[in-house]
mmCIF file of the C-alpha atoms, coordinates in Angstrom:
data_MODEL
# 
_entry.id   MODEL 
# 
loop_
_atom_site.group_PDB 
_atom_site.id 
_atom_site.type_symbol 
_atom_site.label_atom_id 
_atom_site.label_alt_id 
_atom_site.label_comp_id 
_atom_site.label_asym_id 
_atom_site.label_entity_id 
_atom_site.label_seq_id 
_atom_site.pdbx_PDB_ins_code 
_atom_site.Cartn_x 
_atom_site.Cartn_y 
_atom_site.Cartn_z 
_atom_site.occupancy 
_atom_site.B_iso_or_equiv 
_atom_site.pdbx_formal_charge 
_atom_site.auth_seq_id 
_atom_site.auth_comp_id 
_atom_site.auth_asym_id 
_atom_site.auth_atom_id 
_atom_site.pdbx_PDB_model_num 
ATOM 1   C CA . UNK A 1 1   ? 0.012   -0.006 0.036   1.00 0.00 ? 1   UNK A CA 1 
ATOM 2   C CA . UNK A 1 2   ? 1.106   3.607  -0.413  1.00 0.00 ? 2   UNK A CA 1 
ATOM 3   C CA . UNK A 1 3   ? -1.013  6.615  0.539   1.00 0.00 ? 3   UNK A CA 1 
ATOM 4   C CA . UNK A 1 4   ? -4.667  6.454  1.240   1.00 0.00 ? 4   UNK A CA 1 
ATOM 5   C CA . UNK A 1 5   ? -7.127  8.579  -0.709  1.00 0.00 ? 5   UNK A CA 1 
ATOM 6   C CA . UNK A 1 6   ? -8.788  11.513 1.189   1.00 0.00 ? 6   UNK A CA 1 
ATOM 7   C CA . UNK A 1 7   ? -12.175 9.922  1.838   1.00 0.00 ? 7   UNK A CA 1 
ATOM 8   C CA . UNK A 1 8   ? -10.887 6.597  2.785   1.00 0.00 ? 8   UNK A CA 1 
ATOM 9   C CA . UNK A 1 9   ? -8.169  8.267  4.971   1.00 0.00 ? 9   UNK A CA 1 
ATOM 10  C CA . UNK A 1 10  ? -10.732 10.362 6.672   1.00 0.00 ? 10  UNK A CA 1 
ATOM 11  C CA . UNK A 1 11  ? -13.095 7.427  7.291   1.00 0.00 ? 11  UNK A CA 1 
ATOM 12  C CA . UNK A 1 12  ? -10.278 5.159  8.684   1.00 0.00 ? 12  UNK A CA 1 
ATOM 13  C CA . UNK A 1 13  ? -9.080  8.032  11.066  1.00 0.00 ? 13  UNK A CA 1 
ATOM 14  C CA . UNK A 1 14  ? -12.626 8.408  12.434  1.00 0.00 ? 14  UNK A CA 1 
ATOM 15  C CA . UNK A 1 15  ? -12.987 4.643  12.754  1.00 0.00 ? 15  UNK A CA 1 
ATOM 16  C CA . UNK A 1 16  ? -9.582  4.360  14.555  1.00 0.00 ? 16  UNK A CA 1 
ATOM 17  C CA . UNK A 1 17  ? -10.501 7.267  16.827  1.00 0.00 ? 17  UNK A CA 1 
ATOM 18  C CA . UNK A 1 18  ? -13.448 5.092  18.017  1.00 0.00 ? 18  UNK A CA 1 
ATOM 19  C CA . UNK A 1 19  ? -11.189 2.158  18.721  1.00 0.00 ? 19  UNK A CA 1 
ATOM 20  C CA . UNK A 1 20  ? -11.774 0.197  15.466  1.00 0.00 ? 20  UNK A CA 1 
ATOM 21  C CA . UNK A 1 21  ? -8.782  -2.140 15.402  1.00 0.00 ? 21  UNK A CA 1 
ATOM 22  C CA . UNK A 1 22  ? -9.431  -3.000 11.765  1.00 0.00 ? 22  UNK A CA 1 
ATOM 23  C CA . UNK A 1 23  ? -9.101  0.549  10.812  1.00 0.00 ? 23  UNK A CA 1 
ATOM 24  C CA . UNK A 1 24  ? -5.928  0.958  12.899  1.00 0.00 ? 24  UNK A CA 1 
ATOM 25  C CA . UNK A 1 25  ? -4.494  -2.124 11.163  1.00 0.00 ? 25  UNK A CA 1 
ATOM 26  C CA . UNK A 1 26  ? -5.315  -0.557 7.737   1.00 0.00 ? 26  UNK A CA 1 
ATOM 27  C CA . UNK A 1 27  ? -3.556  2.520  8.642   1.00 0.00 ? 27  UNK A CA 1 
ATOM 28  C CA . UNK A 1 28  ? -0.565  0.624  9.948   1.00 0.00 ? 28  UNK A CA 1 
ATOM 29  C CA . UNK A 1 29  ? -0.458  -1.541 6.870   1.00 0.00 ? 29  UNK A CA 1 
ATOM 30  C CA . UNK A 1 30  ? -0.537  1.407  4.584   1.00 0.00 ? 30  UNK A CA 1 
ATOM 31  C CA . UNK A 1 31  ? 2.040   3.639  6.324   1.00 0.00 ? 31  UNK A CA 1 
ATOM 32  C CA . UNK A 1 32  ? 4.275   1.255  8.335   1.00 0.00 ? 32  UNK A CA 1 
ATOM 33  C CA . UNK A 1 33  ? 6.865   0.782  5.584   1.00 0.00 ? 33  UNK A CA 1 
ATOM 34  C CA . UNK A 1 34  ? 7.022   4.478  4.857   1.00 0.00 ? 34  UNK A CA 1 
ATOM 35  C CA . UNK A 1 35  ? 7.496   5.433  8.415   1.00 0.00 ? 35  UNK A CA 1 
ATOM 36  C CA . UNK A 1 36  ? 10.127  2.656  8.913   1.00 0.00 ? 36  UNK A CA 1 
ATOM 37  C CA . UNK A 1 37  ? 12.011  4.087  6.032   1.00 0.00 ? 37  UNK A CA 1 
ATOM 38  C CA . UNK A 1 38  ? 11.716  7.431  7.573   1.00 0.00 ? 38  UNK A CA 1 
ATOM 39  C CA . UNK A 1 39  ? 12.836  6.231  10.808  1.00 0.00 ? 39  UNK A CA 1 
ATOM 40  C CA . UNK A 1 40  ? 15.850  4.336  9.296   1.00 0.00 ? 40  UNK A CA 1 
ATOM 41  C CA . UNK A 1 41  ? 17.373  7.579  8.238   1.00 0.00 ? 41  UNK A CA 1 
ATOM 42  C CA . UNK A 1 42  ? 17.840  8.454  11.923  1.00 0.00 ? 42  UNK A CA 1 
ATOM 43  C CA . UNK A 1 43  ? 18.023  5.008  13.631  1.00 0.00 ? 43  UNK A CA 1 
ATOM 44  C CA . UNK A 1 44  ? 20.273  2.543  11.691  1.00 0.00 ? 44  UNK A CA 1 
ATOM 45  C CA . UNK A 1 45  ? 19.884  -0.311 14.329  1.00 0.00 ? 45  UNK A CA 1 
ATOM 46  C CA . UNK A 1 46  ? 17.000  -2.474 13.227  1.00 0.00 ? 46  UNK A CA 1 
ATOM 47  C CA . UNK A 1 47  ? 16.091  -3.317 16.900  1.00 0.00 ? 47  UNK A CA 1 
ATOM 48  C CA . UNK A 1 48  ? 15.949  0.389  17.828  1.00 0.00 ? 48  UNK A CA 1 
ATOM 49  C CA . UNK A 1 49  ? 14.176  1.135  14.723  1.00 0.00 ? 49  UNK A CA 1 
ATOM 50  C CA . UNK A 1 50  ? 11.448  -1.276 15.559  1.00 0.00 ? 50  UNK A CA 1 
ATOM 51  C CA . UNK A 1 51  ? 11.165  0.037  19.067  1.00 0.00 ? 51  UNK A CA 1 
ATOM 52  C CA . UNK A 1 52  ? 10.827  3.600  17.778  1.00 0.00 ? 52  UNK A CA 1 
ATOM 53  C CA . UNK A 1 53  ? 8.318   2.556  15.146  1.00 0.00 ? 53  UNK A CA 1 
ATOM 54  C CA . UNK A 1 54  ? 6.311   0.692  17.797  1.00 0.00 ? 54  UNK A CA 1 
ATOM 55  C CA . UNK A 1 55  ? 6.416   3.806  20.201  1.00 0.00 ? 55  UNK A CA 1 
ATOM 56  C CA . UNK A 1 56  ? 5.517   6.113  17.038  1.00 0.00 ? 56  UNK A CA 1 
ATOM 57  C CA . UNK A 1 57  ? 2.373   3.955  16.352  1.00 0.00 ? 57  UNK A CA 1 
ATOM 58  C CA . UNK A 1 58  ? 1.278   3.857  20.006  1.00 0.00 ? 58  UNK A CA 1 
ATOM 59  C CA . UNK A 1 59  ? 1.569   7.594  20.227  1.00 0.00 ? 59  UNK A CA 1 
ATOM 60  C CA . UNK A 1 60  ? -0.247  7.890  16.675  1.00 0.00 ? 60  UNK A CA 1 
ATOM 61  C CA . UNK A 1 61  ? -3.264  5.847  17.786  1.00 0.00 ? 61  UNK A CA 1 
ATOM 62  C CA . UNK A 1 62  ? -3.307  7.317  21.241  1.00 0.00 ? 62  UNK A CA 1 
ATOM 63  C CA . UNK A 1 63  ? -3.173  10.903 19.758  1.00 0.00 ? 63  UNK A CA 1 
ATOM 64  C CA . UNK A 1 64  ? -5.642  10.515 16.878  1.00 0.00 ? 64  UNK A CA 1 
ATOM 65  C CA . UNK A 1 65  ? -8.107  12.753 18.716  1.00 0.00 ? 65  UNK A CA 1 
ATOM 66  C CA . UNK A 1 66  ? -5.522  15.665 18.372  1.00 0.00 ? 66  UNK A CA 1 
ATOM 67  C CA . UNK A 1 67  ? -5.171  15.107 14.627  1.00 0.00 ? 67  UNK A CA 1 
ATOM 68  C CA . UNK A 1 68  ? -6.652  17.714 12.487  1.00 0.00 ? 68  UNK A CA 1 
ATOM 69  C CA . UNK A 1 69  ? -7.582  16.326 8.908   1.00 0.00 ? 69  UNK A CA 1 
ATOM 70  C CA . UNK A 1 70  ? -6.406  19.043 6.439   1.00 0.00 ? 70  UNK A CA 1 
ATOM 71  C CA . UNK A 1 71  ? -6.808  17.054 3.210   1.00 0.00 ? 71  UNK A CA 1 
ATOM 72  C CA . UNK A 1 72  ? -5.077  14.264 1.460   1.00 0.00 ? 72  UNK A CA 1 
ATOM 73  C CA . UNK A 1 73  ? -1.633  13.521 2.782   1.00 0.00 ? 73  UNK A CA 1 
ATOM 74  C CA . UNK A 1 74  ? -2.150  15.227 6.036   1.00 0.00 ? 74  UNK A CA 1 
ATOM 75  C CA . UNK A 1 75  ? -2.231  12.140 7.935   1.00 0.00 ? 75  UNK A CA 1 
ATOM 76  C CA . UNK A 1 76  ? 0.934   10.788 6.438   1.00 0.00 ? 76  UNK A CA 1 
ATOM 77  C CA . UNK A 1 77  ? 2.729   14.106 7.183   1.00 0.00 ? 77  UNK A CA 1 
ATOM 78  C CA . UNK A 1 78  ? 1.330   14.079 10.727  1.00 0.00 ? 78  UNK A CA 1 
ATOM 79  C CA . UNK A 1 79  ? 2.521   10.520 11.372  1.00 0.00 ? 79  UNK A CA 1 
ATOM 80  C CA . UNK A 1 80  ? 6.007   11.175 9.788   1.00 0.00 ? 80  UNK A CA 1 
ATOM 81  C CA . UNK A 1 81  ? 6.503   14.014 12.273  1.00 0.00 ? 81  UNK A CA 1 
ATOM 82  C CA . UNK A 1 82  ? 5.537   11.838 15.182  1.00 0.00 ? 82  UNK A CA 1 
ATOM 83  C CA . UNK A 1 83  ? 8.020   9.186  13.878  1.00 0.00 ? 83  UNK A CA 1 
ATOM 84  C CA . UNK A 1 84  ? 10.866  11.742 13.574  1.00 0.00 ? 84  UNK A CA 1 
ATOM 85  C CA . UNK A 1 85  ? 10.200  13.212 17.047  1.00 0.00 ? 85  UNK A CA 1 
ATOM 86  C CA . UNK A 1 86  ? 10.273  9.606  18.606  1.00 0.00 ? 86  UNK A CA 1 
ATOM 87  C CA . UNK A 1 87  ? 13.466  8.869  16.669  1.00 0.00 ? 87  UNK A CA 1 
ATOM 88  C CA . UNK A 1 88  ? 14.842  12.345 18.111  1.00 0.00 ? 88  UNK A CA 1 
ATOM 89  C CA . UNK A 1 89  ? 13.763  11.240 21.510  1.00 0.00 ? 89  UNK A CA 1 
ATOM 90  C CA . UNK A 1 90  ? 15.807  8.123  21.401  1.00 0.00 ? 90  UNK A CA 1 
ATOM 91  C CA . UNK A 1 91  ? 18.711  10.022 20.021  1.00 0.00 ? 91  UNK A CA 1 
ATOM 92  C CA . UNK A 1 92  ? 18.516  12.743 22.843  1.00 0.00 ? 92  UNK A CA 1 
ATOM 93  C CA . UNK A 1 93  ? 18.224  9.935  25.375  1.00 0.00 ? 93  UNK A CA 1 
ATOM 94  C CA . UNK A 1 94  ? 21.446  8.247  24.121  1.00 0.00 ? 94  UNK A CA 1 
ATOM 95  C CA . UNK A 1 95  ? 23.253  11.696 23.891  1.00 0.00 ? 95  UNK A CA 1 
ATOM 96  C CA . UNK A 1 96  ? 22.839  12.123 27.548  1.00 0.00 ? 96  UNK A CA 1 
ATOM 97  C CA . UNK A 1 97  ? 24.567  8.919  28.371  1.00 0.00 ? 97  UNK A CA 1 
ATOM 98  C CA . UNK A 1 98  ? 26.834  8.707  25.360  1.00 0.00 ? 98  UNK A CA 1 
ATOM 99  C CA . UNK A 1 99  ? 30.152  10.426 25.666  1.00 0.00 ? 99  UNK A CA 1 
ATOM 100 C CA . UNK A 1 100 ? 32.084  8.886  22.659  1.00 0.00 ? 100 UNK A CA 1 
ATOM 101 C CA . UNK A 1 101 ? 33.911  11.239 20.504  1.00 0.00 ? 101 UNK A CA 1 
ATOM 102 C CA . UNK A 1 102 ? 33.989  10.578 16.756  1.00 0.00 ? 102 UNK A CA 1 
ATOM 103 C CA . UNK A 1 103 ? 37.225  11.285 14.862  1.00 0.00 ? 103 UNK A CA 1 
ATOM 104 C CA . UNK A 1 104 ? 36.832  11.264 11.225  1.00 0.00 ? 104 UNK A CA 1 
ATOM 105 C CA . UNK A 1 105 ? 39.391  11.918 8.644   1.00 0.00 ? 105 UNK A CA 1 
ATOM 106 C CA . UNK A 1 106 ? 38.063  14.987 7.099   1.00 0.00 ? 106 UNK A CA 1 
ATOM 107 C CA . UNK A 1 107 ? 39.727  16.730 4.167   1.00 0.00 ? 107 UNK A CA 1 
ATOM 108 C CA . UNK A 1 108 ? 41.910  19.633 4.921   1.00 0.00 ? 108 UNK A CA 1 
ATOM 109 C CA . UNK A 1 109 ? 40.249  21.872 2.355   1.00 0.00 ? 109 UNK A CA 1 
ATOM 110 C CA . UNK A 1 110 ? 36.849  21.659 0.977   1.00 0.00 ? 110 UNK A CA 1 
ATOM 111 C CA . UNK A 1 111 ? 36.490  19.723 -2.356  1.00 0.00 ? 111 UNK A CA 1 
ATOM 112 C CA . UNK A 1 112 ? 35.783  21.897 -5.322  1.00 0.00 ? 112 UNK A CA 1 
ATOM 113 C CA . UNK A 1 113 ? 32.516  20.176 -6.467  1.00 0.00 ? 113 UNK A CA 1 
ATOM 114 C CA . UNK A 1 114 ? 30.247  17.703 -4.832  1.00 0.00 ? 114 UNK A CA 1 
ATOM 115 C CA . UNK A 1 115 ? 30.268  14.210 -6.558  1.00 0.00 ? 115 UNK A CA 1 
ATOM 116 C CA . UNK A 1 116 ? 27.445  13.145 -8.962  1.00 0.00 ? 116 UNK A CA 1 
ATOM 117 C CA . UNK A 1 117 ? 25.332  11.093 -6.611  1.00 0.00 ? 117 UNK A CA 1 
ATOM 118 C CA . UNK A 1 118 ? 23.100  10.020 -9.542  1.00 0.00 ? 118 UNK A CA 1 
ATOM 119 C CA . UNK A 1 119 ? 25.620  7.358  -10.381 1.00 0.00 ? 119 UNK A CA 1 
ATOM 120 C CA . UNK A 1 120 ? 25.362  5.854  -6.981  1.00 0.00 ? 120 UNK A CA 1 
ATOM 121 C CA . UNK A 1 121 ? 22.510  3.446  -6.065  1.00 0.00 ? 121 UNK A CA 1 
ATOM 122 C CA . UNK A 1 122 ? 20.188  4.851  -3.375  1.00 0.00 ? 122 UNK A CA 1 
ATOM 123 C CA . UNK A 1 123 ? 20.740  1.798  -1.173  1.00 0.00 ? 123 UNK A CA 1 
ATOM 124 C CA . UNK A 1 124 ? 24.533  2.642  -1.093  1.00 0.00 ? 124 UNK A CA 1 
ATOM 125 C CA . UNK A 1 125 ? 23.808  6.273  -0.292  1.00 0.00 ? 125 UNK A CA 1 
ATOM 126 C CA . UNK A 1 126 ? 21.465  5.141  2.410   1.00 0.00 ? 126 UNK A CA 1 
ATOM 127 C CA . UNK A 1 127 ? 24.201  2.936  3.954   1.00 0.00 ? 127 UNK A CA 1 
ATOM 128 C CA . UNK A 1 128 ? 26.627  5.787  3.810   1.00 0.00 ? 128 UNK A CA 1 
ATOM 129 C CA . UNK A 1 129 ? 24.200  8.024  5.697   1.00 0.00 ? 129 UNK A CA 1 
ATOM 130 C CA . UNK A 1 130 ? 23.560  5.326  8.393   1.00 0.00 ? 130 UNK A CA 1 
ATOM 131 C CA . UNK A 1 131 ? 27.326  5.029  8.931   1.00 0.00 ? 131 UNK A CA 1 
ATOM 132 C CA . UNK A 1 132 ? 27.674  8.643  9.725   1.00 0.00 ? 132 UNK A CA 1 
ATOM 133 C CA . UNK A 1 133 ? 28.094  9.425  13.580  1.00 0.00 ? 133 UNK A CA 1 
ATOM 134 C CA . UNK A 1 134 ? 24.583  9.892  15.140  1.00 0.00 ? 134 UNK A CA 1 
ATOM 135 C CA . UNK A 1 135 ? 24.844  13.740 15.371  1.00 0.00 ? 135 UNK A CA 1 
ATOM 136 C CA . UNK A 1 136 ? 26.068  14.198 11.971  1.00 0.00 ? 136 UNK A CA 1 
ATOM 137 C CA . UNK A 1 137 ? 23.345  11.804 10.603  1.00 0.00 ? 137 UNK A CA 1 
ATOM 138 C CA . UNK A 1 138 ? 20.606  13.377 12.640  1.00 0.00 ? 138 UNK A CA 1 
ATOM 139 C CA . UNK A 1 139 ? 21.409  16.974 11.492  1.00 0.00 ? 139 UNK A CA 1 
ATOM 140 C CA . UNK A 1 140 ? 21.773  15.875 7.870   1.00 0.00 ? 140 UNK A CA 1 
ATOM 141 C CA . UNK A 1 141 ? 18.376  14.122 7.888   1.00 0.00 ? 141 UNK A CA 1 
ATOM 142 C CA . UNK A 1 142 ? 16.548  17.030 9.587   1.00 0.00 ? 142 UNK A CA 1 
ATOM 143 C CA . UNK A 1 143 ? 18.164  19.560 7.277   1.00 0.00 ? 143 UNK A CA 1 
ATOM 144 C CA . UNK A 1 144 ? 17.824  17.726 3.893   1.00 0.00 ? 144 UNK A CA 1 
ATOM 145 C CA . UNK A 1 145 ? 14.791  15.581 4.338   1.00 0.00 ? 145 UNK A CA 1 
ATOM 146 C CA . UNK A 1 146 ? 12.672  17.444 6.943   1.00 0.00 ? 146 UNK A CA 1 
ATOM 147 C CA . UNK A 1 147 ? 13.814  20.729 5.634   1.00 0.00 ? 147 UNK A CA 1 
ATOM 148 C CA . UNK A 1 148 ? 14.382  22.154 9.046   1.00 0.00 ? 148 UNK A CA 1 
ATOM 149 C CA . UNK A 1 149 ? 16.508  25.288 9.606   1.00 0.00 ? 149 UNK A CA 1 
ATOM 150 C CA . UNK A 1 150 ? 19.602  25.257 11.667  1.00 0.00 ? 150 UNK A CA 1 
ATOM 151 C CA . UNK A 1 151 ? 17.731  27.172 14.278  1.00 0.00 ? 151 UNK A CA 1 
ATOM 152 C CA . UNK A 1 152 ? 14.893  24.530 14.433  1.00 0.00 ? 152 UNK A CA 1 
ATOM 153 C CA . UNK A 1 153 ? 17.540  21.771 14.468  1.00 0.00 ? 153 UNK A CA 1 
ATOM 154 C CA . UNK A 1 154 ? 19.282  23.449 17.293  1.00 0.00 ? 154 UNK A CA 1 
ATOM 155 C CA . UNK A 1 155 ? 16.053  23.585 19.320  1.00 0.00 ? 155 UNK A CA 1 
ATOM 156 C CA . UNK A 1 156 ? 15.097  19.968 18.541  1.00 0.00 ? 156 UNK A CA 1 
ATOM 157 C CA . UNK A 1 157 ? 18.599  18.540 19.438  1.00 0.00 ? 157 UNK A CA 1 
ATOM 158 C CA . UNK A 1 158 ? 19.514  20.824 22.282  1.00 0.00 ? 158 UNK A CA 1 
ATOM 159 C CA . UNK A 1 159 ? 22.619  22.166 20.409  1.00 0.00 ? 159 UNK A CA 1 
ATOM 160 C CA . UNK A 1 160 ? 23.736  25.461 19.126  1.00 0.00 ? 160 UNK A CA 1 
ATOM 161 C CA . UNK A 1 161 ? 22.893  26.776 15.686  1.00 0.00 ? 161 UNK A CA 1 
ATOM 162 C CA . UNK A 1 162 ? 26.632  26.790 14.753  1.00 0.00 ? 162 UNK A CA 1 
ATOM 163 C CA . UNK A 1 163 ? 26.959  23.243 15.960  1.00 0.00 ? 163 UNK A CA 1 
ATOM 164 C CA . UNK A 1 164 ? 24.253  22.172 13.629  1.00 0.00 ? 164 UNK A CA 1 
ATOM 165 C CA . UNK A 1 165 ? 25.789  24.021 10.767  1.00 0.00 ? 165 UNK A CA 1 
ATOM 166 C CA . UNK A 1 166 ? 29.209  22.433 11.548  1.00 0.00 ? 166 UNK A CA 1 
ATOM 167 C CA . UNK A 1 167 ? 27.827  18.945 11.823  1.00 0.00 ? 167 UNK A CA 1 
ATOM 168 C CA . UNK A 1 168 ? 25.895  19.355 8.545   1.00 0.00 ? 168 UNK A CA 1 
ATOM 169 C CA . UNK A 1 169 ? 29.198  20.547 6.850   1.00 0.00 ? 169 UNK A CA 1 
ATOM 170 C CA . UNK A 1 170 ? 31.069  17.630 8.238   1.00 0.00 ? 170 UNK A CA 1 
ATOM 171 C CA . UNK A 1 171 ? 28.407  15.089 7.338   1.00 0.00 ? 171 UNK A CA 1 
ATOM 172 C CA . UNK A 1 172 ? 28.538  16.477 3.686   1.00 0.00 ? 172 UNK A CA 1 
ATOM 173 C CA . UNK A 1 173 ? 32.306  16.287 3.559   1.00 0.00 ? 173 UNK A CA 1 
ATOM 174 C CA . UNK A 1 174 ? 32.253  12.690 4.842   1.00 0.00 ? 174 UNK A CA 1 
ATOM 175 C CA . UNK A 1 175 ? 29.480  11.712 2.404   1.00 0.00 ? 175 UNK A CA 1 
ATOM 176 C CA . UNK A 1 176 ? 31.321  13.378 -0.503  1.00 0.00 ? 176 UNK A CA 1 
ATOM 177 C CA . UNK A 1 177 ? 34.487  11.494 0.299   1.00 0.00 ? 177 UNK A CA 1 
ATOM 178 C CA . UNK A 1 178 ? 32.549  8.235  0.524   1.00 0.00 ? 178 UNK A CA 1 
ATOM 179 C CA . UNK A 1 179 ? 30.692  8.671  -2.695  1.00 0.00 ? 179 UNK A CA 1 
ATOM 180 C CA . UNK A 1 180 ? 33.959  9.548  -4.448  1.00 0.00 ? 180 UNK A CA 1 
ATOM 181 C CA . UNK A 1 181 ? 35.576  6.358  -2.938  1.00 0.00 ? 181 UNK A CA 1 
ATOM 182 C CA . UNK A 1 182 ? 32.601  4.349  -3.933  1.00 0.00 ? 182 UNK A CA 1 
ATOM 183 C CA . UNK A 1 183 ? 32.732  5.648  -7.559  1.00 0.00 ? 183 UNK A CA 1 
ATOM 184 C CA . UNK A 1 184 ? 36.464  4.937  -7.699  1.00 0.00 ? 184 UNK A CA 1 
ATOM 185 C CA . UNK A 1 185 ? 35.919  1.304  -6.671  1.00 0.00 ? 185 UNK A CA 1 
ATOM 186 C CA . UNK A 1 186 ? 33.075  0.845  -9.048  1.00 0.00 ? 186 UNK A CA 1 
ATOM 187 C CA . UNK A 1 187 ? 35.235  2.250  -11.882 1.00 0.00 ? 187 UNK A CA 1 
ATOM 188 C CA . UNK A 1 188 ? 38.030  -0.077 -10.896 1.00 0.00 ? 188 UNK A CA 1 
ATOM 189 C CA . UNK A 1 189 ? 35.754  -3.041 -11.301 1.00 0.00 ? 189 UNK A CA 1 
ATOM 190 C CA . UNK A 1 190 ? 34.873  -2.155 -14.810 1.00 0.00 ? 190 UNK A CA 1 
# 
């Protein structure tokens, strides 16, 4: 399943609000893969991803009375935001107990141009993003996929705007290097 049409979506939301488990299952079946993919951008560990996804659906179904239907796609967007927030909650929780410093071999100077990512399979890029340190990965996802500003990211993550900008810059530098390395390896096999 993909996205529900407006009338069906609205009907299922109303039924789910009234405790209809069949409607809840239909909503879950329709959106769980999409929300899992969204969550995987933040949480690369499959066990943690399942936990966050479960917590997200619990929150979604227990908060349906707060959902305001605004047209087709509004349910999907609302559920995505809850899922991202649940992923960020886990990341913040870990951050409080995680004191590991990441040392990445960053280039001394910025590369002239970014590599052509169109030549790299999306799965490979996803793996590269998942391999980034958690802070870099989270900032990159919030900035690129959720289109948050550095100010919004700073508020969500409890960091400064300059830290957000720095982590985004470093994430992009690491990804650029990894993409170039990937392309060199692929060219060498031809």
